C-alpha positions in Angstrom: 279.1 81.1 304.8 276.8 80.6 307.9 273.2 80.0 306.7 271.8 82.0 309.6 273.7 85.1 308.5 272.5 84.6 304.9 268.9 84.3 305.9 269.1 87.5 308.0 270.6 89.3 305.1 268.0 88.0 302.7 265.2 88.9 305.1 266.3 92.4 305.6 266.9 93.0 302.0 264.1 91.1 300.2 262.4 94.2 298.8 265.7 95.0 296.8 265.5 91.9 294.7 262.9 90.0 292.5 261.8 86.8 294.0 263.6 84.6 291.5 266.8 86.8 291.9 266.7 86.3 295.7 266.7 82.6 295.4 269.8 82.6 293.1 271.5 85.3 295.3 270.7 83.0 298.4 272.5 80.2 296.9 275.6 82.2 295.8 275.9 83.7 299.2 275.9 80.4 301.0 279.1 79.5 298.9 280.9 82.8 299.4 283.8 83.5 301.9 283.2 85.5 305.1 285.3 88.5 303.9 283.3 88.9 300.6 280.0 88.6 302.4 281.1 91.5 304.7 281.9 93.6 301.6 278.5 92.6 300.0 276.8 93.5 303.3 278.2 97.1 303.1 277.1 97.7 299.4 274.7 100.7 298.8 271.5 99.1 297.2 269.0 101.1 295.4 265.5 101.1 297.1 262.8 100.5 294.4 260.3 102.5 296.3 262.5 105.5 296.7 263.5 105.2 292.9 259.8 105.3 292.1 259.2 108.5 294.1 262.3 110.1 292.5 260.9 109.1 289.1 257.6 110.7 289.8 258.9 114.0 291.0 262.3 114.3 289.2 262.0 111.8 286.2 261.4 114.6 283.8 265.0 115.7 284.5 266.5 112.3 284.2 267.5 112.1 288.0 266.1 108.4 288.1 268.3 107.2 285.1 271.4 109.0 286.6 271.0 107.2 289.9 270.6 103.9 288.1 273.8 104.6 286.1 272.2 105.0 282.8 273.9 108.2 282.0 272.9 108.4 278.3 269.2 108.2 279.0 269.5 110.5 281.7 270.9 113.2 279.5 268.3 112.3 276.9 265.6 113.0 279.5 267.2 116.0 280.8 267.6 117.6 277.4 264.2 116.7 276.1 261.9 116.9 279.3 261.6 113.1 279.3 261.0 113.0 275.6 257.9 115.3 276.1 257.0 113.2 279.2 256.6 110.0 277.2 259.7 108.3 278.6 259.0 109.7 282.0 255.6 108.0 282.2 257.2 104.7 281.0 259.8 105.0 283.6 257.1 105.3 286.4 256.2 101.7 285.5 259.6 100.2 284.9 262.0 102.0 287.5 261.3 99.6 290.3 262.4 96.6 288.1 265.3 98.4 286.9 266.5 99.2 290.4 266.1 95.6 291.5 268.0 94.4 288.4 270.7 96.9 289.2 271.1 95.7 292.7 271.3 92.1 291.6 273.9 92.8 289.0 276.0 94.9 291.4 276.1 92.0 294.0 276.9 89.4 291.1 279.9 91.4 290.1 281.1 91.3 293.6 280.7 87.6 293.7 
């Protein structure tokens, strides 16, 4: 893969990954074929800031967990009001990291 294309991709998407994940991902993308890189470029990544905003306003209904693919916890939060607000508050501090982990695992599955 062309190093310049990988650098541009990593620069435009750096907020979607943790710094350690970004380094691993950069190394993997340099080894990947052009066709796979095109597919990876088209993936819908979750924006951690958007996920935090959704968690603040709609976290009691489990919307943040549903968007991350964690259906079981989403249903739990929906039925219990975020376990009386406790799990909702916990998610305010952890949803950004979970979004970055979800993005990283999505791309790694494609590789």
